[in-house]
C-alpha angles and dihedrals in degrees: 000000000000115000090004093137140020118261117262128207092001139133103258140183100226113200130184146134119257121267122034094354090060093046089051093048091052090055093045091049091054091050089050092046090228114202116263091242092059111124126231123215119193142119121286122252138124092281096051096042092051097043094045100036094121099036133084104263140170118201119213131179114286112265107209121210108290091000093139094164092065089040090060092044093060094046094092090052091058089050089052093049093050093047095047097053137019119249125181090219146339116243124186137177093192157199121179092310088068091072099064091037094055093040090054092046095052094044088058095042096251115145110254131199133184122198113198116226117269087234090070097088095153120008131037120253123243089252090052091053093048098048091046085069092060108094115238099017113136110231122205134185120196091219117074094209089063095055107116138130109353092346112098134181118235114135129022130191091183091071088062094055095067094056103092143128129236106285128230129209120255110225133208143079112328109281109171130192117195115190125182098179127228104286113140139239095003120102124204103203093147091067093045092049091049095050089048089053096052099030112130110243092234096050124122106215136188119196124202100188109171105197095346092101114188137172098191102072131113120225128017118342123197132171093207138357133202119254091253092051091047091054093048093048090048096050094044094050125097088204132022122196116191140170112251095261107143091221093056093046092049092051092050093048089051087057090052094251123133104204138200101254122204124184125227114233126219092212088065093047091249098127142001092261141344100274089123086066088059089050092051091051090054095045088051093051092047092044098226102129146020102257121201138170111233094257092051099058109117137188086252089063089058100043101033090083130253112270105248121193119223118267088247089066092087089066090064095046120102114255094254091063097037092060100044099139 
């Protein structure tokens, strides 16, 4: 059946937003064994430039969630990319930038595939609903129980999350890394305020805030960090607190760190919807993280020590997680 499976060992145009969507697409591309001459299309920031440093890449303006004006503005650029060079298919993990990419692909007769985020354990994202209206686009869920109609199950990052060894506690003076990811334009002041309230006086803390700019914080404050710096900060920390972005959690697990995971809430204006609540439910069931609502974070969470998996853990990880760059 047409579009019944994702293309393997092919030259692909790989399209995603920055943040968790890009992390997921990296993992998906490894599962698909995408050719080395595949081209990446995303926005430019510290994460994307470090992750894609040695890969063919085209940077386009950032398309924020539901920013359809910018999505339409980049549509001609996807037409140009697909006319200038042959690609066997276009594959995207979202978010809004997937719409112009897949529209351009289908208008030019190029096979097009959309992989819904692993964080969508129950409902379908706005992007998923929109691209499902484009004739001929292959639609994929990462959860086999959700495969129905045009939605098929082919690859799954979630299966990788459960493969883990018994953790150990990292000891030492409190050294805390708080990371809010790269999602724009959504702030997460509630998490920052709660950590401030329960922060041990002696703690050394590094904040990666994204768009949640603040001038009242102790320690080191960064808007964004490179992938290499993220890895270093995570491994050196005795506790890591992160928003429940699947990309951030995946990167931390790859470093052997089991973080304190806190979901953004739509009611507080912290995200477009509550899909991070679904992710937290799944993380709790799998047992890969300490999950807290903002109001439940305690000093004990910050001084109890991040759960760090033994170095030998990477030998048991599937290849797609072992080689996350």
